[in-house]
All heavy atoms as an XYZ file, in Angstrom:
869
protein
N     -17.508     -1.952    -12.495
C     -17.134     -3.126    -13.236
C     -16.777     -4.221    -12.189
O     -15.806     -4.047    -11.403
C     -15.858     -2.726    -14.063
C     -15.438     -3.935    -14.885
O     -16.233     -4.873    -15.067
O     -14.286     -3.916    -15.495
N     -17.422     -5.399    -12.243
C     -17.142     -6.347    -11.238
C     -15.697     -6.990    -11.205
O     -15.133     -7.341    -10.246
C     -18.188     -7.460    -11.548
C     -19.164     -6.960    -12.386
C     -18.486     -5.702    -13.067
N     -15.115     -6.959    -12.372
C     -13.757     -7.518    -12.560
C     -12.740     -6.609    -11.745
O     -11.804     -7.271    -11.147
C     -13.285     -7.598    -14.029
C     -14.217     -8.476    -14.846
N     -14.391     -9.887    -14.615
C     -15.112     -8.109    -15.882
C     -15.249    -10.297    -15.464
N     -15.717     -9.351    -16.210
N     -12.942     -5.386    -11.724
C     -12.111     -4.487    -10.938
C     -12.258     -4.799     -9.467
O     -11.223     -4.905     -8.705
C     -12.367     -3.019    -11.252
C     -11.529     -2.091    -10.333
C     -12.106     -2.714    -12.711
N     -13.538     -4.994     -9.047
C     -13.728     -5.268     -7.598
C     -13.264     -6.682     -7.279
O     -12.768     -6.942     -6.116
C     -15.268     -5.113     -7.293
C     -15.635     -3.699     -7.354
N     -15.520     -2.826     -6.260
C     -16.137     -2.906     -8.379
C     -15.905     -1.611     -6.571
N     -16.277     -1.695     -7.852
N     -13.336     -7.668     -8.201
C     -12.797     -8.935     -7.961
C     -11.359     -8.873     -7.685
O     -10.744     -9.480     -6.820
C     -13.061     -9.955     -9.161
C     -14.516    -10.222     -9.344
O     -15.366     -9.855     -8.459
O     -14.877    -10.705    -10.407
N     -10.665     -8.168     -8.630
C      -9.213     -8.025     -8.565
C      -8.868     -7.312     -7.194
O      -7.844     -7.744     -6.476
C      -8.546     -7.243     -9.703
N      -9.614     -6.268     -6.815
C      -9.299     -5.614     -5.555
C      -9.532     -6.508     -4.417
O      -8.611     -6.570     -3.516
C     -10.219     -4.388     -5.497
C     -10.068     -3.469     -4.316
C      -8.650     -2.935     -4.152
C     -11.086     -2.366     -4.327
N     -10.515     -7.273     -4.466
C     -10.774     -8.281     -3.291
C      -9.670     -9.294     -3.190
O      -9.179     -9.591     -2.043
N      -9.133     -9.703     -4.325
C      -7.914    -10.691     -4.348
C      -6.714    -10.014     -3.742
O      -6.017    -10.723     -2.968
C      -7.685    -11.257     -5.745
C      -8.744    -12.034     -6.285
C      -8.578    -12.425     -7.748
C      -9.620    -13.246     -8.357
N      -9.385    -13.628     -9.734
N      -6.535     -8.833     -4.033
C      -5.355     -8.138     -3.549
C      -5.488     -7.895     -1.999
O      -4.526     -8.192     -1.198
C      -5.072     -6.721     -4.233
C      -4.694     -6.987     -5.654
C      -4.162     -5.880     -3.449
C      -4.739     -5.749     -6.523
N      -6.611     -7.526     -1.587
C      -6.992     -7.284     -0.177
C      -6.859     -8.614      0.651
O      -6.299     -8.589      1.700
C      -8.342     -6.621     -0.022
C      -8.317     -5.186     -0.461
C      -8.817     -6.757      1.456
C      -9.613     -4.508     -0.566
N      -7.259     -9.677      0.080
C      -7.079    -10.994      0.684
C      -5.672    -11.354      0.747
O      -5.151    -11.811      1.863
C      -7.842    -12.137     -0.065
C      -9.402    -11.775      0.182
C      -7.482    -13.491      0.419
C     -10.285    -12.720     -0.750
N      -4.881    -11.222     -0.315
C      -3.427    -11.527     -0.319
C      -2.680    -10.721      0.736
O      -1.759    -11.176      1.413
C      -2.819    -11.387     -1.631
C      -3.149    -12.558     -2.491
O      -3.629    -13.660     -2.004
O      -3.018    -12.456     -3.765
N      -2.991     -9.454      0.815
C      -2.311     -8.543      1.720
C      -2.831     -8.589      3.158
O      -2.291     -7.904      4.050
C      -2.328     -7.072      1.140
O      -3.613     -6.673      1.151
C      -1.522     -6.951     -0.137
N      -3.922     -9.286      3.341
C      -4.556     -9.390      4.665
C      -4.884     -7.999      5.176
O      -4.692     -7.704      6.409
C      -3.772    -10.198      5.646
C      -4.568    -10.635      6.817
O      -5.766    -10.821      6.696
N      -3.927    -10.832      7.878
N      -5.386     -7.099      4.315
C      -5.652     -5.711      4.685
C      -7.229     -5.695      5.076
O      -7.965     -5.089      4.131
C      -5.261     -4.761      3.496
C      -5.440     -3.333      3.895
O      -5.713     -3.034      5.000
N      -5.316     -2.495      2.849
N      -7.590     -6.138      6.042
C      -8.996     -6.116      6.613
C      -9.887     -6.718      5.542
O     -10.885     -6.123      5.115
C      -9.368     -4.700      6.944
C     -10.571     -4.681      7.898
O     -11.101     -5.722      8.317
N     -11.119     -3.498      8.166
N      -9.577     -7.955      5.105
C     -10.403     -8.562      4.080
C     -11.847     -8.865      4.431
O     -12.767     -8.709      3.550
C      -9.696     -9.865      3.723
C      -8.920    -10.210      4.998
C      -8.533     -8.879      5.549
N     -12.120     -9.162      5.607
C     -13.580     -9.448      6.108
C     -14.374     -8.260      5.872
O     -15.551     -8.275      5.387
C     -13.615     -9.915      7.504
C     -14.915    -10.538      7.800
C     -14.989    -11.405      8.953
O     -13.956    -11.863      9.453
O     -16.106    -11.648      9.570
N     -13.805     -6.943      6.181
C     -14.593     -5.781      5.990
C     -14.921     -5.594      4.435
O     -16.116     -5.300      4.143
C     -13.811     -4.593      6.450
C     -14.492     -3.276      6.206
N     -15.547     -2.816      6.898
C     -14.221     -2.309      5.340
C     -16.018     -1.701      6.408
N     -15.115     -1.360      5.452
N     -13.928     -5.783      3.638
C     -14.202     -5.691      2.115
C     -15.283     -6.657      1.786
O     -16.203     -6.330      1.014
C     -12.879     -5.934      1.390
C     -13.047     -5.935     -0.097
C     -13.064     -4.843     -0.842
C     -13.312     -7.099     -0.756
C     -13.401     -4.794     -2.178
C     -13.574     -7.188     -2.149
C     -13.488     -6.014     -2.869
N     -15.074     -7.867      2.159
C     -15.934     -9.032      1.710
C     -17.454     -8.722      2.203
O     -18.348     -9.197      1.481
C     -15.465    -10.381      2.179
C     -14.172    -10.844      1.614
C     -13.689    -12.057      2.250
C     -14.215    -10.916      0.003
N     -17.651     -8.177      3.268
C     -18.989     -7.892      3.807
C     -19.600     -6.593      3.330
O     -20.865     -6.492      3.348
C     -19.054     -8.018      5.332
O     -18.164     -7.053      5.928
C     -18.727     -9.483      5.837
N     -18.787     -5.624      2.970
C     -19.414     -4.315      2.638
C     -19.338     -3.914      1.126
O     -20.087     -3.100      0.776
C     -18.643     -3.236      3.387
O     -17.244     -3.221      2.962
C     -18.745     -3.424      4.922
N     -18.546     -4.662      0.328
C     -18.465     -4.234     -1.039
C     -19.433     -5.070     -1.847
O     -19.413     -6.278     -1.899
C     -16.981     -4.544     -1.563
C     -16.870     -4.133     -3.046
O     -17.688     -4.441     -3.926
N     -15.802     -3.415     -3.266
N     -20.436     -4.453     -2.394
C     -21.531     -5.075     -3.211
C     -21.126     -5.427     -4.596
O     -21.993     -5.969     -5.267
C     -22.661     -4.185     -3.084
C     -22.020     -2.811     -2.989
C     -20.798     -3.058     -2.264
N     -20.032     -5.104     -5.066
C     -19.736     -5.161     -6.476
C     -18.892     -6.330     -6.952
O     -18.749     -6.570     -8.116
C     -19.044     -3.835     -6.909
C     -19.878     -2.660     -6.612
C     -19.505     -1.728     -5.603
C     -21.097     -2.442     -7.215
C     -20.254     -0.743     -5.177
C     -21.927     -1.298     -6.833
C     -21.519     -0.438     -5.851
O     -22.238      0.615     -5.535
N     -18.305     -7.063     -6.103
C     -17.498     -8.198     -6.528
C     -18.367     -9.457     -6.740
O     -19.472     -9.580     -6.213
C     -16.275     -8.514     -5.508
C     -16.775     -9.047     -4.174
C     -16.840    -10.516     -4.018
C     -17.090     -8.284     -3.110
C     -17.293    -10.964     -2.845
C     -17.476     -8.787     -1.886
C     -17.557    -10.159     -1.768
O     -17.882    -10.688     -0.577
N     -17.812    -10.397     -7.500
C     -18.504    -11.699     -7.748
C     -18.145    -12.635     -6.634
O     -16.899    -13.009     -6.419
C     -18.004    -12.214     -9.090
C     -18.779    -13.501     -9.518
O     -18.920    -14.411     -8.696
O     -19.100    -13.566    -10.705
N     -19.074    -13.053     -5.833
C     -18.901    -13.886     -4.668
C     -18.246    -15.205     -4.978
O     -17.411    -15.624     -4.244
C     -20.143    -14.104     -3.885
O     -20.683    -12.972     -3.418
N     -18.608    -15.870     -6.149
C     -18.007    -17.033     -6.459
C     -16.613    -16.916     -6.890
O     -15.691    -17.706     -6.504
C     -18.822    -17.692     -7.654
C     -20.098    -18.475     -7.253
C     -20.856    -18.899     -8.506
C     -19.845    -19.549     -6.355
N     -16.219    -15.847     -7.650
C     -14.850    -15.622     -8.080
C     -13.995    -15.389     -6.909
O     -12.911    -16.022     -6.733
C     -14.773    -14.443     -9.124
C     -13.405    -14.110     -9.395
C     -15.560    -14.901    -10.407
N     -14.285    -14.376     -6.103
C     -13.464    -14.058     -4.942
C     -13.480    -15.116     -3.922
O     -12.448    -15.559     -3.405
C     -13.943    -12.738     -4.389
C     -13.137    -12.411     -3.088
C     -13.770    -11.609     -5.450
N     -14.592    -15.808     -3.661
C     -14.687    -16.894     -2.766
C     -13.727    -18.032     -3.126
O     -13.008    -18.607     -2.280
N     -13.767    -18.427     -4.425
C     -13.041    -19.506     -4.970
C     -11.504    -19.130     -4.778
O     -10.600    -20.042     -4.341
C     -13.230    -19.802     -6.403
C     -12.412    -20.903     -6.921
N     -12.671    -22.225     -6.616
C     -11.395    -20.789     -7.850
C     -11.667    -22.994     -7.203
N     -10.987    -22.147     -8.050
N     -11.161    -17.885     -5.075
C      -9.704    -17.440     -4.894
C      -9.317    -17.539     -3.455
O      -8.230    -17.894     -3.067
C      -9.559    -16.037     -5.381
C      -8.269    -15.448     -5.321
C      -7.267    -15.761     -6.244
C      -7.863    -14.656     -4.198
C      -5.993    -15.261     -6.117
C      -6.584    -14.125     -4.174
C      -5.644    -14.522     -5.048
O      -4.393    -14.053     -4.981
N     -10.224    -17.173     -2.487
C      -9.886    -17.104     -1.005
C      -9.811    -18.531     -0.387
O      -9.088    -18.680      0.522
C     -10.934    -16.319     -0.310
N     -10.403    -19.481     -0.969
C     -10.446    -20.871     -0.477
C      -8.989    -21.420     -0.183
O      -8.804    -21.989      0.862
C     -11.166    -21.880     -1.379
C     -12.723    -21.904     -1.059
C     -13.309    -23.054     -1.712
O     -12.947    -24.279     -1.542
O     -14.207    -22.819     -2.475
N      -8.120    -21.156     -1.135
C      -6.766    -21.666     -1.035
C      -5.982    -20.889     -0.008
O      -4.954    -21.427      0.584
C      -6.020    -21.612     -2.328
C      -6.746    -22.420     -3.461
C      -6.023    -22.254     -4.722
C      -6.760    -22.971     -5.822
N      -7.706    -22.132     -6.558
N      -6.354    -19.729      0.355
C      -5.591    -18.817      1.324
C      -6.274    -18.958      2.688
O      -5.538    -19.078      3.689
C      -5.615    -17.449      0.782
C      -4.671    -17.343     -0.408
C      -5.173    -16.321     -1.434
N      -4.275    -16.258     -2.621
C      -4.435    -17.126     -3.613
N      -5.369    -18.075     -3.648
N      -3.512    -17.085     -4.618
N      -7.589    -18.779      2.745
C      -8.278    -18.846      3.992
C      -9.693    -19.216      3.788
O     -10.467    -18.459      3.332
C      -8.174    -17.441      4.749
C      -8.789    -17.442      6.101
O      -9.592    -18.297      6.432
O      -8.587    -16.428      6.841
N     -10.009    -20.460      3.998
C     -11.471    -20.931      3.808
C     -12.532    -20.206      4.571
O     -13.607    -20.036      4.043
C     -11.443    -22.381      4.159
C     -10.110    -22.746      4.777
C      -9.133    -21.469      4.585
N     -12.081    -19.520      5.704
C     -13.083    -18.773      6.381
C     -13.529    -17.476      5.638
O     -14.668    -17.117      5.595
C     -12.609    -18.369      7.756
C     -12.522    -19.499      8.752
O     -13.566    -20.098      9.143
N     -11.341    -20.019      9.112
N     -12.514    -16.909      4.967
C     -12.836    -15.737      4.137
C     -13.650    -16.136      2.872
O     -14.550    -15.413      2.451
C     -11.482    -15.075      3.742
C     -10.691    -14.354      4.752
C      -9.453    -13.772      4.221
C     -11.588    -13.264      5.427
N     -13.332    -17.316      2.399
C     -14.115    -17.809      1.203
C     -15.567    -17.926      1.639
O     -16.515    -17.511      0.848
C     -13.642    -19.150      0.762
N     -15.860    -18.450      2.835
C     -17.150    -18.672      3.302
C     -17.877    -17.231      3.541
O     -19.086    -17.134      3.315
C     -17.256    -19.398      4.626
S     -16.766    -21.169      4.245
N     -17.113    -16.214      3.937
C     -17.735    -14.867      4.088
C     -18.185    -14.409      2.714
O     -19.285    -13.900      2.447
C     -16.662    -13.898      4.642
C     -17.186    -12.395      4.572
C     -16.284    -14.206      6.053
N     -17.396    -14.673      1.705
C     -17.784    -14.286      0.275
C     -18.945    -14.990     -0.179
O     -19.868    -14.456     -0.707
C     -16.585    -14.363     -0.665
N     -18.943    -16.349      0.036
C     -20.088    -17.226     -0.385
C     -21.249    -16.848      0.365
O     -22.389    -16.825     -0.275
C     -19.734    -18.727     -0.124
C     -18.592    -19.197     -0.991
C     -17.711    -20.233     -0.500
C     -18.326    -18.793     -2.371
C     -16.705    -20.731     -1.263
C     -17.340    -19.307     -3.062
C     -16.492    -20.325     -2.521
O     -15.490    -20.817     -3.367
N     -21.235    -16.579      1.549
C     -22.386    -16.145      2.399
C     -23.036    -14.882      1.880
O     -24.184    -14.901      1.645
C     -22.005    -15.998      3.808
C     -23.225    -15.639      4.701
C     -22.780    -15.446      6.189
C     -23.935    -15.026      7.048
N     -23.621    -14.957      8.421
N     -22.121    -13.910      1.604
C     -22.652    -12.582      1.032
C     -23.405    -12.822     -0.320
O     -24.507    -12.167     -0.530
C     -21.451    -11.686      0.832
C     -21.853    -10.420      0.112
C     -20.762    -10.240     -1.015
N     -20.987     -9.112     -1.897
C     -21.154     -9.376     -3.192
N     -21.072    -10.578     -3.805
N     -21.353     -8.340     -3.982
N     -22.992    -13.782     -1.113
C     -23.590    -13.988     -2.429
C     -24.696    -15.075     -2.372
O     -25.189    -15.487     -3.374
N     -24.976    -15.678     -1.148
C     -25.906    -16.775     -1.060
C     -25.480    -17.957     -2.009
O     -26.282    -18.554     -2.620
C     -27.362    -16.412     -1.269
C     -27.913    -15.515     -0.199
O     -27.477    -15.688      0.937
N     -28.894    -14.748     -0.532
N     -24.170    -18.259     -2.034
C     -23.622    -19.348     -2.920
C     -23.686    -20.506     -2.079
O     -22.647    -21.045     -1.608
C     -22.203    -18.893     -3.318
S     -22.085    -17.421     -4.155
N     -24.795    -21.115     -1.924
C     -25.078    -22.278     -0.989
C     -24.167    -23.489     -1.296
O     -23.445    -23.993     -0.439
C     -26.529    -22.749     -1.065
C     -27.478    -21.705     -0.554
O     -27.090    -20.798      0.156
O     -28.675    -21.812     -1.008
N     -24.077    -23.872     -2.543
C     -23.330    -25.038     -2.914
C     -21.855    -24.842     -2.763
O     -21.138    -25.756     -2.195
C     -23.583    -25.398     -4.465
C     -25.093    -25.899     -4.697
O     -25.638    -26.365     -3.651
O     -25.427    -25.823     -5.830
N     -21.340    -23.702     -3.083
C     -19.898    -23.427     -2.847
C     -19.584    -23.360     -1.390
O     -18.568    -23.879     -0.971
C     -19.536    -22.082     -3.553
N     -20.433    -22.777     -0.557
C     -20.226    -22.670      0.822
C     -20.260    -24.042      1.459
O     -19.423    -24.440      2.305
C     -21.251    -21.797      1.507
C     -20.880    -21.508      3.062
C     -21.075    -20.104      3.384
C     -21.748    -22.444      3.920
N     -21.191    -24.852      1.069
C     -21.305    -26.250      1.588
C     -20.040    -27.093      1.172
O     -19.455    -27.786      2.072
C     -22.582    -26.961      1.087
C     -23.785    -26.262      1.869
C     -22.524    -28.422      1.399
C     -25.107    -26.715      1.215
N     -19.638    -26.917      0.012
C     -18.500    -27.705     -0.461
C     -17.207    -27.221      0.322
O     -16.399    -28.062      0.744
C     -18.278    -27.490     -2.000
C     -17.071    -28.232     -2.491
C     -16.876    -28.118     -4.021
O     -17.890    -27.783     -4.628
O     -15.760    -28.195     -4.436
N     -17.050    -25.950      0.432
C     -15.895    -25.413      1.157
C     -15.895    -25.809      2.646
O     -14.818    -26.235      3.112
C     -15.875    -23.862      0.978
S     -14.470    -23.102      1.863
N     -17.009    -25.721      3.360
C     -17.032    -26.079      4.756
C     -16.844    -27.569      4.862
O     -16.253    -28.022      5.891
C     -18.338    -25.579      5.372
O     -19.485    -26.070      4.607
C     -18.337    -24.101      5.535
N     -17.417    -28.381      4.030
C     -17.196    -29.870      4.088
C     -15.741    -30.161      3.903
O     -15.059    -30.900      4.686
C     -17.996    -30.600      3.046
C     -19.489    -30.654      3.470
O     -19.914    -30.416      4.551
N     -20.300    -31.031      2.392
N     -15.141    -29.592      2.893
C     -13.721    -29.874      2.572
C     -12.806    -29.525      3.596
O     -11.738    -30.167      3.909
C     -13.358    -29.216      1.186
C     -12.018    -29.476      0.735
C     -11.726    -28.944     -0.705
C     -12.352    -27.589     -0.904
N     -12.084    -27.033     -2.250
N     -13.154    -28.427      4.386
C     -12.211    -27.852      5.448
C     -12.787    -28.186      6.834
O     -12.263    -27.558      7.799
C     -12.095    -26.420      5.218
C     -11.337    -26.083      3.936
O     -10.032    -26.311      3.854
N     -12.020    -25.703      2.900
N     -13.708    -29.068      7.013
C     -14.296    -29.385      8.263
C     -14.751    -28.230      9.077
O     -14.556    -28.200     10.338
C     -13.240    -30.247      9.070
O     -12.972    -31.430      8.427
N     -15.407    -27.309      8.464
C     -15.940    -26.093      9.088
C     -17.379    -26.186      9.322
O     -18.271    -25.503      8.900
C     -15.629    -24.774      8.221
C     -14.137    -24.528      7.973
C     -14.057    -23.370      6.911
C     -13.502    -24.136      9.374
N     -17.767    -27.250     10.036
C     -19.081    -27.631     10.165
C     -19.948    -26.714     11.091
O     -21.136    -26.520     10.858
C     -19.355    -29.056     10.715
C     -18.638    -30.082      9.768
C     -17.435    -30.731     10.143
C     -19.218    -30.324      8.616
C     -16.830    -31.612      9.231
C     -18.644    -31.228      7.657
C     -17.416    -31.888      8.049
N     -19.290    -26.074     12.077
C     -19.956    -25.114     12.856
C     -20.406    -23.870     11.956
O     -21.460    -23.355     12.077
C     -19.009    -24.633     13.976
C     -19.695    -23.677     15.013
C     -18.741    -23.340     16.122
C     -19.378    -22.429     17.070
N     -18.489    -22.083     18.188
N     -19.477    -23.459     11.113
C     -19.806    -22.342     10.187
C     -20.888    -22.674      9.272
O     -21.869    -21.916      9.057
C     -18.494    -21.920      9.505
C     -18.410    -20.660      8.788
C     -17.105    -20.119      8.697
C     -19.129    -20.665      7.472
N     -20.871    -23.906      8.699
C     -21.934    -24.362      7.820
C     -23.298    -24.431      8.584
O     -24.271    -24.094      8.064
C     -21.608    -25.845      7.363
C     -22.530    -26.335      6.290
C     -22.198    -27.756      5.861
O     -22.987    -28.659      6.033
N     -21.010    -27.880      5.294
N     -23.261    -24.928      9.874
C     -24.494    -25.020     10.594
C     -25.080    -23.722     10.871
O     -26.315    -23.455     10.706
C     -24.297    -25.736     11.902
N     -24.271    -22.769     11.237
C     -24.750    -21.302     11.493
C     -25.343    -20.735     10.178
O     -26.451    -20.187     10.170
C     -23.574    -20.501     11.926
C     -23.999    -19.017     12.061
C     -25.152    -18.632     12.939
N     -25.083    -19.189     14.259
C     -26.152    -19.328     15.029
N     -27.437    -18.946     14.694
N     -26.103    -19.772     16.317
N     -24.704    -21.002      9.034
C     -25.241    -20.515      7.799
C     -26.541    -21.135      7.430
O     -27.483    -20.370      7.064
C     -24.194    -20.864      6.631
C     -24.633    -20.364      5.254
C     -24.646    -19.038      4.977
C     -25.107    -21.331      4.331
C     -25.106    -18.654      3.557
C     -25.508    -21.000      3.111
C     -25.502    -19.627      2.666
O     -25.934    -19.312      1.514
N     -26.708    -22.266      7.534
C     -27.904    -23.064      7.174
C     -29.057    -22.609      8.109
O     -30.195    -22.451      7.649
C     -27.719    -24.582      7.038
C     -26.759    -24.897      6.019
C     -29.009    -25.257      7.025
C     -26.237    -26.342      6.043
N     -28.797    -22.524      9.449
C     -29.833    -22.038     10.285
C     -30.194    -20.615     10.038
O     -31.433    -20.319      9.990
C     -29.246    -22.158     11.844
C     -30.178    -21.424     12.796
C     -29.087    -23.611     12.181
N     -29.274    -19.816      9.787
C     -29.588    -18.334      9.422
C     -30.378    -18.301      8.109
O     -31.313    -17.505      7.989
C     -28.257    -17.555      9.391
C     -27.620    -17.327     10.683
O     -28.333    -17.624     11.696
O     -26.555    -16.906     10.661
N     -30.046    -19.063      7.088
C     -30.741    -19.002      5.841
C     -32.109    -19.580      5.964
O     -33.064    -18.934      5.350
C     -29.973    -19.872      4.745
C     -28.791    -19.317      4.240
C     -29.030    -18.320      3.068
N     -29.152    -19.133      1.930
C     -30.054    -18.785      0.955
N     -30.825    -17.744      1.117
N     -30.216    -19.641     -0.079
N     -32.386    -20.608      6.679
C     -33.712    -21.138      6.966
C     -34.471    -21.554      5.681
O     -35.603    -21.477      5.576
N     -33.659    -21.988      4.693
C     -34.229    -22.395      3.507
C     -34.434    -23.874      3.377
O     -33.565    -24.754      3.603
C     -33.172    -22.054      2.393
C     -33.673    -22.434      0.867
O     -34.367    -21.529      0.240
O     -33.393    -23.576      0.456
N     -35.710    -24.260      3.164
C     -36.129    -25.741      3.181
C     -35.412    -26.583      2.245
O     -34.999    -27.719      2.516
C     -37.617    -25.868      3.045
N     -35.149    -26.020      0.987
C     -34.464    -26.828     -0.055
C     -33.032    -27.086      0.353
O     -32.471    -28.105      0.191
C     -34.523    -25.963     -1.415
C     -33.687    -26.808     -2.400
C     -35.971    -25.957     -1.859
N     -32.457    -26.095      0.924
C     -31.020    -26.173      1.462
C     -30.975    -27.250      2.573
O     -30.058    -28.059      2.634
C     -30.511    -24.900      1.994
C     -29.108    -24.846      2.468
C     -28.121    -25.280      1.410
C     -28.674    -23.484      2.873
N     -31.921    -27.158      3.585
C     -32.008    -28.176      4.605
C     -32.107    -29.626      3.952
O     -31.492    -30.554      4.457
C     -33.232    -27.924      5.566
C     -32.925    -26.852      6.615
C     -33.429    -25.626      6.651
C     -32.059    -27.068      7.758
N     -33.015    -24.976      7.775
C     -32.108    -25.887      8.433
C     -31.359    -28.133      8.298
C     -31.437    -25.660      9.663
C     -30.624    -27.940      9.427
C     -30.696    -26.761     10.164
N     -33.038    -29.812      2.991
C     -33.145    -31.085      2.324
C     -31.885    -31.627      1.827
O     -31.490    -32.758      1.881
C     -34.243    -30.980      1.303
C     -35.639    -30.928      1.824
O     -35.818    -31.248      3.067
O     -36.538    -30.544      1.100
N     -31.070    -30.671      1.177
C     -29.859    -31.057      0.489
C     -28.817    -31.472      1.539
O     -28.180    -32.630      1.432
C     -29.285    -29.920     -0.243
C     -27.936    -30.117     -0.918
C     -27.374    -28.841     -1.528
C     -27.947    -28.870     -2.899
N     -27.356    -27.790     -3.766
N     -28.664    -30.827      2.655
C     -27.654    -31.164      3.588
C     -28.033    -32.262      4.526
O     -27.194    -32.925      5.109
C     -27.127    -29.919      4.476
C     -26.527    -28.885      3.578
C     -28.205    -29.419      5.258
N     -29.314    -32.540      4.654
C     -29.685    -33.645      5.542
C     -30.037    -34.877      4.657
O     -30.474    -35.932      5.327
C     -31.070    -33.254      6.255
C     -30.747    -32.144      7.365
C     -32.083    -31.812      8.055
C     -29.692    -32.515      8.376
N     -29.771    -34.879      3.465
C     -30.008    -36.093      2.599
C     -29.037    -37.176      3.080
O     -27.905    -36.916      3.519
C     -29.675    -35.710      1.098
C     -30.065    -36.850      0.240
O     -31.276    -36.819     -0.196
O     -29.245    -37.658     -0.072
N     -29.576    -38.384      3.049
C     -28.826    -39.557      3.487
C     -27.466    -39.764      2.804
O     -26.538    -40.355      3.250
C     -29.636    -40.852      3.372
C     -30.781    -40.849      4.422
O     -30.619    -40.281      5.438
O     -31.773    -41.616      4.102
N     -27.432    -39.277      1.532
C     -26.209    -39.379      0.705
C     -25.085    -38.415      1.152
O     -23.909    -38.634      0.707
C     -26.504    -39.189     -0.837
O     -26.851    -37.834     -0.984
N     -25.501    -37.469      1.933
C     -24.373    -36.573      2.425
C     -23.544    -37.214      3.524
O     -23.957    -37.455      4.632
C     -25.103    -35.323      3.037
C     -24.030    -34.215      3.513
O     -22.843    -34.387      3.394
N     -24.576    -33.137      4.131
N     -22.289    -37.453      3.180
C     -21.403    -38.170      4.094
C     -20.938    -37.299      5.219
O     -20.395    -37.910      6.237
C     -20.101    -38.664      3.292
O     -19.460    -37.560      2.749
N     -21.344    -36.047      5.215
C     -20.981    -35.016      6.308
C     -22.161    -34.763      7.149
O     -22.105    -33.933      8.081
C     -20.296    -33.746      5.831
C     -19.038    -34.073      5.010
C     -19.148    -34.000      3.581
C     -17.926    -34.205      5.535
C     -18.085    -34.235      2.782
C     -16.701    -34.441      4.884
C     -16.782    -34.454      3.493
N     -23.181    -35.488      6.966
C     -24.483    -35.248      7.590
C     -24.406    -35.317      9.159
O     -24.913    -34.390      9.847
C     -25.502    -36.254      7.118
C     -26.917    -36.159      7.563
C     -27.782    -37.174      6.935
N     -29.214    -37.037      7.492
C     -29.790    -37.911      8.131
N     -29.172    -39.019      8.375
N     -31.023    -37.741      8.584
N     -23.715    -36.286      9.637
C     -23.583    -36.420     11.114
C     -22.895    -35.249     11.770
O     -23.300    -34.779     12.723
C     -22.929    -37.842     11.529
C     -22.548    -37.981     12.908
C     -23.582    -37.955     13.998
N     -24.995    -38.253     13.696
C     -26.025    -37.770     14.285
N     -25.945    -36.887     15.299
N     -27.285    -38.027     14.009
N     -21.740    -34.857     11.140
C     -20.959    -33.725     11.664
C     -21.840    -32.490     11.704
O     -21.811    -31.682     12.651
C     -19.714    -33.496     10.848
C     -18.755    -34.652     11.002
C     -18.813    -35.575      9.884
O     -19.865    -36.050      9.420
N     -17.679    -36.100      9.378
N     -22.591    -32.258     10.611
C     -23.437    -31.104     10.578
C     -24.583    -31.125     11.586
O     -24.769    -30.161     12.252
C     -24.007    -30.939      9.205
C     -25.080    -29.867      8.993
C     -24.421    -28.451      9.174
C     -25.829    -29.913      7.691
N     -25.179    -32.296     11.798
C     -26.287    -32.371     12.758
C     -25.768    -32.055     14.152
O     -26.362    -31.305     14.931
C     -26.923    -33.801     12.733
C     -27.768    -33.968     11.443
C     -27.786    -34.042     13.972
C     -28.172    -35.296     11.166
N     -24.486    -32.591     14.534
C     -23.960    -32.250     15.785
C     -23.760    -30.765     15.993
O     -23.975    -30.220     17.055
C     -22.587    -32.987     15.913
C     -22.759    -34.463     16.031
O     -23.785    -34.947     16.266
O     -21.739    -35.186     15.800
N     -23.313    -30.037     14.968
C     -23.061    -28.671     14.998
C     -24.321    -27.792     14.933
O     -24.356    -26.706     15.644
C     -22.072    -28.177     13.897
C     -20.683    -28.687     14.118
C     -20.030    -28.342     15.416
O     -20.182    -27.185     15.825
N     -19.469    -29.266     16.031
N     -25.330    -28.291     14.377
C     -26.694    -27.637     14.294
C     -27.195    -27.513     15.734
O     -27.663    -26.479     16.146
C     -27.696    -28.223     13.349
C     -29.091    -27.644     13.608
C     -27.230    -28.017     11.894
N     -27.031    -28.504     16.463
C     -27.519    -28.496     17.930
C     -26.722    -27.401     18.670
O     -27.349    -26.684     19.528
N     -25.499    -27.286     18.434
C     -24.635    -26.251     19.111
C     -25.062    -24.885     18.573
O     -25.087    -23.900     19.394
C     -23.152    -26.444     18.939
S     -22.597    -27.969     19.662
N     -25.310    -24.781     17.283
C     -25.564    -23.471     16.734
C     -26.852    -22.872     17.147
O     -27.043    -21.687     17.254
C     -25.526    -23.498     15.129
N     -27.870    -23.766     17.402
C     -29.187    -23.280     17.772
C     -29.291    -23.090     19.267
O     -30.183    -22.494     19.817
C     -30.277    -24.229     17.314
O     -29.951    -25.529     17.818
C     -30.300    -24.251     15.783
N     -28.287    -23.519     20.061
C     -28.409    -23.420     21.467
C     -28.098    -21.996     21.962
O     -28.373    -21.719     23.155
C     -27.388    -24.336     22.109
N     -27.594    -21.140     21.091
C     -27.290    -19.771     21.493
C     -28.379    -18.856     21.374
O     -29.185    -18.720     20.590
C     -26.024    -19.266     20.770
C     -24.770    -20.055     21.036
C     -24.299    -20.967     20.093
C     -24.152    -19.883     22.267
C     -23.163    -21.645     20.436
C     -23.031    -20.695     22.542
C     -22.547    -21.569     21.615
O     -21.454    -22.219     21.945
């Protein structure tokens, strides 16, 4: 039951009991539910949950809101999705410049 795993994930995040391990290895929780919960506590953990579920819009919103452009750049490079690239490189994206700066750094490794 995903609700049980969602609740377990929230408890693990709150108690800081190796939450990244849970978020990356448990296939049963809802990435959007747990990611949204984690955003207020640790946006990096929220991004781990969003990444696991390929929740592109939620991850982009979280990384923009928290200025985690390096994390966003790495995610977008790793995903390699043309539609996602079009979305983040659109002229209407007010965070476009910060992302472009970080993409250069993310691909240099």
